[in-house]
N, C-alpha and C positions, 0 to 999 in steps of 0.2 A: 273565626277569622285569623286568630294568632296561629292556630294549627296549620292553616293554609299557607301563611307566610313562611313558617318554618319549613314546610314541605317544598315550597317554591325555592327558597334559598338553598335547601339541600340538593334539589335537582340541578339548579344553576351551578352549584359548587362541583357536583359530579361531572357536569358537562365541561366546565372550565378545566378541571384537573385532567379529564380524559383528552381534551384537545391539547393541553400542554404536553402530555406524554406523546401523543401522536405527532405533534410538531417536532419535538425533540428527536424523534426516531425516524422521521420520514422527510423532513424538510432539508434539502441538499444545500450545502454551502460550498463556495469555492475559495480556497486560500491561495493568494498569489504572492510570489516572492521572486527576487532576483538573486542569482548567485554569481559572483565574480571570481575569476581564476586567471592567474598569469600563465597557467599551463594550457589554457584553452586556445586552440588555433583561431586566428582572426576570422576565418570563414564560418566558424560556428558562433560568432557573436550574434546574439538575439535568437539563438536556437531555443525552441519552445518544447517543453516536456509536460505532459499530463501524467500524474501519478495517482493510481487507484489501488485499493487494497481491501481485503476482508469483506467481500460482498456477502459471503455465507449464504449464497443462493437466494438473496432477497431481490424482490422486484420493485422497480421504480417506474411504474406506469407501463402502458402497452409497449412491447418491444424495447423496454428499458429506455424509452425516449426522454424521460426527465434527465437521466444522466447524459445520454448521447447529445442532447441539445446543448447542454452547458459545455461539454467537451468540444463540440463542433465550433461553438462561438469563439473559443480560445484559439482555434486553428493551429493545433500542435504539429510539430515535426515528427514526433514519436509519442507513443503512449506506453507507459510501463505499468505492470501489474505485479504486486509483490505478495501473492499467496492468499490462501483461504477463499478461493473462488466458490467452493462448495462448503458444506457443513457436514461433519461426520455424524451429527445427531439427527439429520434429516435425509431422507432418500431423495435422489434425483439431482440432476445437474442442468436442467433446462434453462433456468433463469441465468446462470453463469455463462453457459455457452451462447445464449442469445445475446447477452451483453458483449461478449468477445466478438461475435459475428458482426454486430452492428458497429463496433469500434474499428474493426479492420477496414471498414469503408471510409473512415475518417483519416487514419494515419497508420503506419506500421505499429504493431502491438508486440511488446516483449514481455514475457511472463516467467515467473518462477513459482515454485510450490510453496505452500505453507504447511503447517502441521496437520490441518484437517484433510488435505488431499491424501496424506499418508494414513491417517487414522481411519479414513473412510474405507480403505482397502480397494478403491475403484480407480486409482490414479491411472493405471495402464489404459483403460478405456477412455478416460478423460483426456489423456495426452494424445491419443489417436484422433479424437474429435477436434482438439485444438489445432493439431497439425493440419487436419483436413480443411479447416476454415481459414488457415493462413496465419495463425499466431506463431510467433517465434518463441518456442519453449527453450529456455536456457537452463541446461542441467550441467553445472560445473564446467561451463565453457564460456567463451567470449566471441563476439562478432564485431566486425568493423562497421562504422557509420561514416559515410562519405559526404562531404560538402565542398564543392569547388575542387581545389587541389589538395585539400586537407582531409585527414581521417582522425577520428577518435574511436574508442572501443566501449562496448557495452558488454558486461559480464553478468553471470547469474549463478547462484549456488542453490542446490536443493536444500529444503529445510531439513535440519538434522533429525527430525522425527522419522526419517527413512531408515535410520540406523538399526544395528543389531543389539540384542540383549547383552548387557555386560559392558558396553562401551557408552560413556556419557555423551550427551548431545553436544556438549562443548568440545569434547575431543573429536567428535565426528566433524563438527564445523571447522575446527582447526585444521584437520587433514584436508578437507575439501578446499578451504581457502589457500592453504599452502600449495596444493597442486595447481590451483588456478593461477596463483601469483607467479609461479615458476614459468608460466606460459605468457605472462604479460610483457608488453613492451614498456619499460619503466618510464620512458620520456614521453609517453602518449597519454593524454587525458583519458581516464577510464572511469566509467560509471559502473557501479555494482548494484545489482538487485539481490536483496537478501531479506527474508521475512523477519528475522529477529533483531530488534534494535538494541537489545541488551549486550550484543556482541560487538558493539562499536570498537572497543579496544583491539579486537582481532582484525577488524577491517582497517583500522588506522595503522596497525603494524605492517600491513601489506601495501600501504601507500595508495589506496584507492582515492581518487579525487572527490567523488560524489557517490554517496550511498543512498538508496531508497529502501525504506523498511516499513513494516506495518505491525501486526500482531498485538499491539498494546491496546487497541480500541480506544485510544485517547485517554486511557485510565477509567473508562466507563462512566464515571461521575466526575465532573470537573467543577472545582470551586475557585472563586477569585483568590488570588495570592497563594493558592495551594497547588492548583493543577489537578491532574488525575489522581484518583484515590487508590485504584488497584489495577494491576495488569498481570497477565500470565508470565511466569518466569521472572517477575520482578517483585511480586507481592504488594504490600501496602505502601503507599506513597512512592510509586515507581519514579525512576529518574528520567527514563526516555518514553514519553507518551505522545508528543505532538510537536510538530515544528522542526526547527533547525538546531542541530548540535554540532560542535566543532571539536575535534581532537587532533592535535598536531596540524597537518594541513588537510585532513579528511573532513568533509562536510557531510553530515547525515540528515536527510529529510525523513521524518516519521509521519506517515499519514494516519489520521484518526480512524479511517476505515468507513465502510458503508453499512454493514449489517451487524447483527448480534448473534451470539451463540449461547454459551452456557448462562450468562447473565442476559436476560431478555430486554433490558431497558437501558437507554442512555439518558443522562441528565446534564443539561448545559454542555452538550457534546454532540452536536448535530452531525449527521453523515457528511463526509468531507471529500471533495475533489481537490487535489493539490496541483497547482499550476506553476511551473518553474520556468523562468527565462534565464538562459546562460548569457553571461557577458564576459568578453575577453578583456582582461586587465593588463596594464603594463607591469613589468617586473617590479 
């Protein structure tokens, strides 16, 4: 009898632990926040943005409907995606392209590359597919968003993993940002899509109003009072892993992402959809 009890408890323990890890890696959460800016035109007050990042070709139900349902309920004006739609360690782009196709039915989708798009060596074909289904692929360029009589701009840079040997990724990013900033209208509210959050000082130097980033996967494992434990290009106890960061007048929103790559599990760090509402503020 004692043996049977021990076996039962062991089985229940395994089931409980297995469910915990499944829940942590598959149960979607939506983080909502409001961002106020005196530089935002009045027509864009209550403008709603969904931010997604780092899917790594993961599926969330048939036709990605678990993500699409949550996004649709928020009724966004635009959807932004900040890289690593696919994963260089896995073949195929079906899950990522399916998500993009479904999202374009909800709102205009703006996309920039992450490092995995470049590491995969298949970005050229992915870009063609994204253009075909109506995704706005921003490659070191900006586009105007209109609301009433007002305009703001949305810009995007390639992830610096696209660079050449002998030139550091930071130098590549600096050059891309410099080129983009020279084309910006300085008195217009501008959103930047950029995969790497650790480059916030570069974004702030160029006076972007709002930046969306990913890449850090929320620090992979998150602990109370500590935050994320490890992130690419930031190492142990990274600074930029999730949520809102402010430098000068630049606000950066870092999404925890949706999928996994080299590290296969998340702990206390569920896949995240970020929902932002812009608010026009007085000077």
